[in-house]
N, C-alpha and C positions, 0 to 999 in steps of 0.2 A: 504494500499500499504506498501511497504517497505520503512523504511527512508533511504534516500540514506546519505552515508559517516557516516552510524549509526558506526563505527569503531572507526573513527577520534573523535564522538560525545565522544564517551566512554573513549577515550584515554585521554580526554580532560580533564574528570570530576575531580574533585578535591575528593584525597582520604578522604573516611569517616574514623573516630576513630575507628571503628569495623575494617576494611581492613586495617590499620596501624598495630592494635594487630595480627592480622593473619600474618601479613610480618614478623612481629618480631619472632612471635613463631617459624614460617616457619624457619627462620634462626638460632633461637638459636637449634633447634632441627639435623641442619645440620649440626653444630659447634661441636654438642657433637657425632652426627655419626661419623663423619671425626676423631674426637679426639680417639673413642673409634677403628676405623679402624687401625689407626695409631700404637696404642698398641698394637692390635692384631698382626700387620706386625712384629712390633719391636720383641715382644717375639716369634713369629715363627722363625725369623732370626737369636735370641739370641740362641734359642732350637738347630735347624738345625746348627748351627757353634760351639756349644759342641759335637756334634754327631759326626760330622766329625771325629774326632780324641777322640775315648772315653778314658778315664783314664787306663792306664798300673797298675793293680796290682803289687803295689809295695812292697807289705810286704813278706819280704824275705820266709821265712821257712814257714811261717804259710798258709797252702795250703792244709789243712787234708786229703783233698779228692785227689783219683788220678784223677778223673773228677768232674768238677762243671757243670753238664747240666745246670742249671738256670742260669748261669751267662751271661751276655751279654758280647759276644765275640767283640775281636778288630778284627777281620778278619773271617768272616765262611768260607766257601769253596771259593777256591782259583783257580781262573783259569788265566791262563797266557794272557795278552792282546793282542787281534788280532790273537791269537795261534792256529793252525791246530785243529781242532775238530775231533774226533771218532765217532763213532754210536750213544753214549749214549751224545754226545754234551758237553763234557769235553775235558781240555787241554790234548792234546798226546805229543807235542814236544815245542820247543822256537821257535819263530816267527822271523822275519825278521821285524816285527812291533816294537818288542821290542827293536832292535838296534835302529831304527829312535826315539824311544821315549828317550831313553839313549843319543845317538847322541844331540838331541834337547837339553837336560836337561844339558848337558855337556856345549854346546855351552853359554847355556844362563849364566853358573854357571862361565865362562872361559871369558864371553863378548869377543867370538869370533866366527862369524856366517859365516864364511866360510869353515875351516879346517876343515878334513877329522877324522873320530872315530880315527882311529890309531896314526893321529899327535897328535891330541886332548890328547891321552892317553898314547903319546910318554913319558911323566913324568906323575907318578900315581896321580890321583886327589883322595884328601881326603875327606872324607864326615862325616855327623852325623848317626849312627844308626836308621834306620826305616824312613829316609828321601827320599831313591831312589825311584821316581816315578813311580813301577813297582808292580804287586802282589806279595804276597808270594811266589806262585809258580814260577813267572819269576823269582823272583831274586834268588830264589834258582838253578833255570837252568842254570845262571850265572856263579854260584859259583865254588870255586877249592880247596878241601881241601888237602893241599899239604903233599904228603905222606913222605916227609922227618921230617915233623913237626907232621902229626896225624896219622902215620902208625899203633901205637896201637890204635887206634879208629877206623879204617877203618875195614867192615865188609870183612872179607875173601873171601866170597863166592861172592861178586862183584854185578853182576845181575842175577845169579844165586845162589836162596836162599831160605829156609825152611819160608814158609808164610801157614796164612789161606789162602784157595784157594776155590772158588767157579764153579765148571763146568758150572753149568746150569746157571751162569752170566757171565762166564770169568772175573771172580773179583779176583782182590788178594790183599791183604792187607801187607804193610810193618811194622811190628812192631818194635818199639822204646820203649826201657824199660822206666819206669816213664812218659811217654807219652802216657797215655790212652791204653796200651796195653792189659790190664786184658780185661776190657770191649772191646775192639774189637774183640779179640779170640771169645769172648762169642757170641758176635753178629754174627760173621762169621760164627759160630758152629749150633748155635740154631736159628737164622733169615734166613741165607742164605743156611743151610744147605752143608757148607763147611769143609774143611778136611785141617789139618798141613801137608805140602807136600812142597819137593821140585819144584819151579817152577823158568820157566825163564822170567824174568821182560821186555818184551818188546812185541811190537805192535803183536796182535789186542788187546791183554788184555787190563781190565781199571784196572790201578792201584792206588790205595790210600794211605794215610799216613796221621797221627795224629802228629801234633806239640806243644810244650808247651812252655811257655813265663820261657825262660833260667835261669833266678834267683828263680823264683818259684820251677822251676823242679828241682834246685840244691840240694834243702833241700829234698825233695825224695828220689833222687839219693844217698846221703850221709846216708845216716839212713838207705837204703835198702842195700849196700854196708858194713855196718857198723855192720849190725846184720849178713847179710850170711858169714861174714868172721871173726866173732868173734872167738877167743879160743873155745870155747864151743861147737860152729856153728857146726855138725860131718858132715852131708850131702853135699858133692860137696863145699868142702872148704878146698883148699891145706895148709891154716895156722891152721888145726884142730889140737888143743893139746890135746893129749890122756893122760887124769887123771891118770891112771893107770901106764904107763911109764913116764910120762913128755915129751914125744916124739912129735915132730911134722915136718910134710912133709920137711914145709917151713915156713922162720920166716916172720912175719905180717911186711910188710916196716916202719908201723907206731905201733910200740907195746904202745905208750904211749895212745894211746885212749884207751886201755885196761887195764890202770892201775889202779890195785885194785877192777877192775870188772872180775870177776872170773867163773861167770855163768850167764843167763838170769836173774834170781832170784836177782842176784847181782844190774843188772843192773838197772830192774824194782825196786828194792829200792833207786835209785838213782832219777829217775822221777816222782817214785811215792812212796814217803817214807811213812813207817807205820805210821807215826804220824800224814798224812791227810789224811788216810781212815776212813771211818765211823767204818769198823771194821778192826783194826790192823793187826789181824790175817787170813783176807782175800785177796784174790789177785784179785778178780774178777772185781772189779770195776776200776783197772787199765787199763784195756783194752780199755775204753773209756775216761779216766779221763782226763783233761788238764794236761799238764807238769808241776810238781811240783818242779822241778828239782833247786838246787841253783846255776848254773851255770859252774857248773863243765862238762856239757858235752859241751855247748855253747863256755866255753875257749878251749876245744880240738878241736872245729871246727874251731876256729880261728887260732889256731896252723898249723892245716893240711892244711889250704887253704894257709896258707903264706907259707908254706914249699914244699907244691904239683907244681909242675912244671906244670901241665895239660897235659903232654904228654904221663905219665905212669899210666894208670887207674889199680886200682890193684883188679879192680871187674868190669865187662860188663855195669853194672848199672853206673858207672863212665863215660862211654862214652859220648861224645857229641853228640846233634841230626843229626846233617850236615855231620860228616864223618860217620855215620852208616847208610845215605842215599845216601854212594858216592859210588862209585866204587875200584876196586886195584889202579886205577889210579889216583884218591882223584876228578873225575870230577861226577856230579851228575848221580845215575841211572833214568832208564825211571818211570817217574810218571806221572796220568793224573789227578789227584788232590790231593790237599794239605789241610786238615783241621786243627782247631784250638782245643785243648782240652777243652778251655773255652767254646765254645759253641757246647758241645758233644750233648748234646740229640735232639738238632735242627737238628745238621747235621748229624746225625743215622737216624734221621725220614726222612729227606730228601733223604739220599742213597737208602732207603728201597722202598721209593715212587717210586723213578726215574727206581728202576730195577725190582720191584714186583707193581707197580702201585699204584695211589691214595687211593685206597682203602684197601689198605692193613694192617693190626693191628698185632702188636708184640704179638708173643707168650707169653713173658714174661708179665704178666699182669701190673707190673711195668715200662713196657716200655725197656729204657735205662737204662741197670744197672750201676752202680758206683763201681770203682776199691775198692782195700782193704781200708775201711774208719777206721781211727783212729789217734787221735791227732799227733801232732809230740811230739817225746819225748824229744827233748831238747827245752827250753824256748827261743824263736825266739825275744823276746824283750831285752833279755841279749845279743844279737851277734850284734858286733859294727856295725857302719857304715864304717869303714876300710876294715872288713871282707865282707861285702855285696859288696863294690866296688871292692874287690878282685876279688869275684866268676865271678862278670860281666869282667873283664879282662880275667879270665880263659875262661871265656864260649864267647869269642867275637865272635868266628865265627859264632856259634848259631844268635847271634843279628844280624849280618852286612849279612850271607847269606839266613837268612829265615824274614830279614826287620822287625823285633823287632824293635821298639822305646825301649832306656834305659830307666828302671824306674829311679825316681827322684833321689833315694839315689847314682846312677852312676853315674850322670852328673855331679854333683860339683867335685870339687878336683882339685888339681896340675896335673894330669896326666889324658889329655882329651882323652877319648877313642873312636878312629875311624876307619871309614871302608876305605877300598881302593878299587879303581877302575882303572884298566890298561887295556891294548890290550892282550889279548889271541891269538899269531902268529899260534899257533895251530890249535884251534879252528875256529880262524877268529872272532872274537867277545870277547864284553866287558867281562872282569872279574872280581867276586868281592871276596877279602879277607877280614880278619882282617886286621885293621891299624898296630898291633902289635901282634907278635906270643905270645903265653903261655910259661913260664919258671918261675925257682925259685924267689920268691920276694927276692931282695937286701937287 
């Protein structure tokens, strides 16, 4: 017969040494397990916190490739928050949801829980570049490139312009010099069977563009403009100096840039001196050789950025990105996607799959090609911090309107760089502009 109250009898039994030892082992194992779990959670929280705002590439001019496909992006494909979508599921226009986000953000910043957006922004709100709680595309769609300031940067074609266009996919790419344009042109032609033609950038087209971190881009801009407008460069150069007649159509506005440099070989001897070459009589290695200049080129860049007003680029490659993506009135052109060149390879792969299917394989065996790849000709390590800050100041419209955070080198200093948010009565929405406009350094 079963013993009644057996459970109570067992409960009242005194624990043996063996059972006590087992309990201690269990408690020890449980403690170790909880400790390991806490370490795992802490590590994951720390890792995720770091990944929210990945570090900005702060190295001024040392981005040797026009595109760096393997680098992690601060922003991949940018789709406006809550925006209307076209047939491919990407942003087609600014959304009322963006205004709600901005309204709540400004209310929080100004500790005002009831005022309307026009009232809140009747006094412009100044904020740090990169801190607006919108995507790059949504921020861009709220931008204004004042024509009285940026007229020489604006594209005269407005929303109707020449661009690589794929009729099969109704896809157009707006080219921005020194922001992945070489790769973009190649991809549209060879992968999307597109051709360059004049197109109207408006629905129902899908219109994409690539942008680049402004400080890094400026190094590429400057060197491209330098070589293209050098006195020895004959093709498409208004500043070409004819060696036979010593005549030129227009005098370069910054002649000191080419002082004692009269040919490309002279220029090459500055960044690749014969004494640094394996074979002093050969120039072949200079193509991919790291700059060995002694500061001559760096000092000329420093002088240029101090004297340049940021309003009168002497070459198209010196134009800022946001005005190039704006119409004649200074308002953003129609874009459905905005990508970052630091994530070029992944983004072009995603674009191809979206339009041509997940099984699409690039015709080019190397996948996404990179733009012209060669080291900087000036030694970026010799460029002063003040000069780099000055570049950030000149290109502030790109930082503000593309929501790029400032690199560390541009954060410190007496002159704080900020963005301005006010209310645009014409468009009836919030408007983003740089806190200060470019002008000659005093």
